[in-house]
C-alpha positions in Angstrom: -68.3 52.3 -21.6 -69.5 48.8 -22.0 -72.0 49.1 -19.2 -73.5 45.7 -19.5 -70.0 44.1 -19.0 -69.2 46.5 -16.1 -72.5 45.7 -14.4 -71.5 42.0 -14.4 -68.4 42.5 -12.4 -68.5 42.1 -8.6 -68.7 45.4 -6.8 -65.3 44.9 -5.1 -63.7 44.5 -8.5 -65.5 47.6 -9.9 -64.1 49.5 -6.9 -60.6 48.2 -7.5 -60.7 49.1 -11.2 -61.7 52.7 -10.5 -59.9 53.2 -7.1 -63.1 54.5 -5.5 -66.1 52.9 -3.9 -69.1 52.8 -6.1 -71.5 53.0 -3.1 -70.3 56.5 -2.0 -67.6 57.7 -4.4 -64.9 57.8 -1.7 -61.3 56.7 -2.4 -60.8 53.2 -1.3 -58.8 54.5 1.8 -61.3 57.2 2.6 -64.6 57.8 4.2 -66.2 60.5 1.9 -66.5 61.3 -1.8 -64.3 64.4 -1.5 -61.6 63.0 0.7 -58.2 63.6 -1.0 -56.8 60.6 -2.9 -53.8 59.3 -1.0 -51.7 57.2 -3.3 -49.4 56.1 -0.5 -52.2 54.7 1.7 -51.9 51.0 2.5 -54.4 48.3 3.7 -53.9 46.6 7.0 -52.1 43.9 5.1 -49.6 46.3 3.5 -51.2 46.4 0.0 -51.7 49.7 -1.7 -55.2 50.8 -0.8 -55.6 52.1 -4.4 -54.3 49.4 -6.7 -51.4 50.2 -9.1 -53.6 49.7 -12.1 -56.7 51.7 -10.8 -58.0 54.3 -13.0 -57.8 57.1 -10.4 -54.2 56.4 -9.7 -53.1 56.5 -13.3 -54.6 59.9 -14.0 -54.3 61.5 -10.5 -51.5 63.9 -11.4 -53.2 65.2 -14.5 -55.2 68.3 -13.6 -58.7 68.5 -15.2 -62.3 68.9 -14.2 -64.2 65.7 -15.1 -67.8 64.9 -15.6 -69.5 61.7 -17.0 -72.9 61.4 -18.3 -74.6 58.0 -18.5 -77.1 57.2 -21.3 -79.3 54.3 -22.0 -81.4 54.2 -25.1 -82.4 50.6 -24.6 -81.8 47.7 -26.8 -81.5 47.9 -30.6 -81.7 44.7 -32.8 -79.7 44.3 -35.9 -81.9 43.3 -38.9 -80.9 41.0 -41.7 -78.9 43.8 -43.5 -77.2 44.8 -40.3 -79.1 48.0 -39.7 -80.5 48.6 -36.2 -84.1 48.4 -35.5 -86.3 49.0 -32.5 -87.1 45.7 -30.6 -90.4 44.1 -31.1 -93.1 44.5 -28.5 -93.0 41.7 -25.9 -94.7 40.8 -22.6 -93.3 42.6 -19.6 -90.5 40.6 -18.0 -89.7 38.6 -21.1 -86.7 39.3 -23.3 -87.0 41.1 -26.6 -87.2 39.1 -29.8 -83.7 39.0 -31.2 -83.7 38.0 -34.8 -81.0 35.5 -34.2 -79.4 36.9 -31.1 -78.1 40.1 -32.5 -79.0 42.4 -29.7 -77.1 45.6 -29.2 -77.4 47.5 -26.0 -77.4 51.2 -26.8 -76.1 52.3 -23.5 -72.8 53.9 -22.3 -71.0 56.7 -20.7 -70.1 60.1 -22.3 -67.1 61.6 -20.6 -66.2 65.3 -20.6 -62.9 66.8 -19.3 -62.0 70.4 -19.0 -58.3 71.2 -19.2 -56.1 74.3 -19.3 -53.7 72.7 -21.8 -55.6 70.0 -23.7 -52.9 68.8 -26.1 -50.4 68.1 -23.3 -52.8 67.0 -20.6 -54.9 64.8 -23.0 -51.9 63.1 -24.4 -50.4 62.5 -20.9 -53.7 61.0 -19.7 -54.0 58.8 -22.7 -50.4 57.5 -22.4 -50.9 56.8 -18.7 -54.2 55.0 -19.2 -52.8 53.0 -22.2 -50.0 51.7 -20.0 -52.2 49.5 -17.8 -55.6 50.9 -16.9 -57.8 48.0 -15.8 -60.7 49.9 -17.1 -59.5 49.7 -20.8 -61.2 46.4 -21.6 -64.5 47.9 -20.5 -64.3 50.9 -22.7 -64.9 51.2 -26.5 -63.7 54.6 -27.7 -66.2 56.2 -30.2 -64.6 59.6 -30.7 -62.9 62.6 -29.2 -63.1 66.3 -29.8 -61.4 69.5 -28.5 -63.3 72.7 -28.0 -61.9 76.0 -27.1 -64.0 77.7 -24.4 -63.0 81.3 -23.7 -63.2 82.7 -20.2 -65.5 85.5 -19.2 -65.0 88.8 -20.7 -63.5 91.5 -18.4 -64.5 95.1 -19.1 -62.6 96.6 -21.9 -61.7 93.3 -23.6 -63.4 91.3 -26.4 -64.4 87.7 -26.4 -61.5 85.3 -26.6 -58.7 87.9 -26.1 -57.0 85.7 -23.5 -57.6 82.5 -25.5 -56.0 84.0 -28.7 -53.1 85.9 -27.1 
């Protein structure tokens, strides 16, 4: 996630892009983080409470457990041959020396989703999001991977019996 670009957006726009309030995680029509998402809810003016292009609306019907992890390794600066180097020391409160303005912010969001049928659910999610998710311009995809995680082992079975059957 291009967190620097995201942070420049007004809070109301961030909320509309996601479909939840950043302040408390509640759906835009709700009061609490774990309130059910109501895609039919309308504002007093008759508009959809959760915009048609909101991220939460587009993936709402795709069952998955989701978790995101923010990371921020600070600013890296590209040197003359394009390789990243650590910023030079500078006085507190002043910007790092940039070697011609080639700062790169090494910060973002790692997103993990747990699904029962990853091929079908992942493809459905990607198609729904590609169709018009307002979050897309703020995301730079870096990679994907699938991992098979077997359930617990009931007595008398071996690891991954249910996964492989």
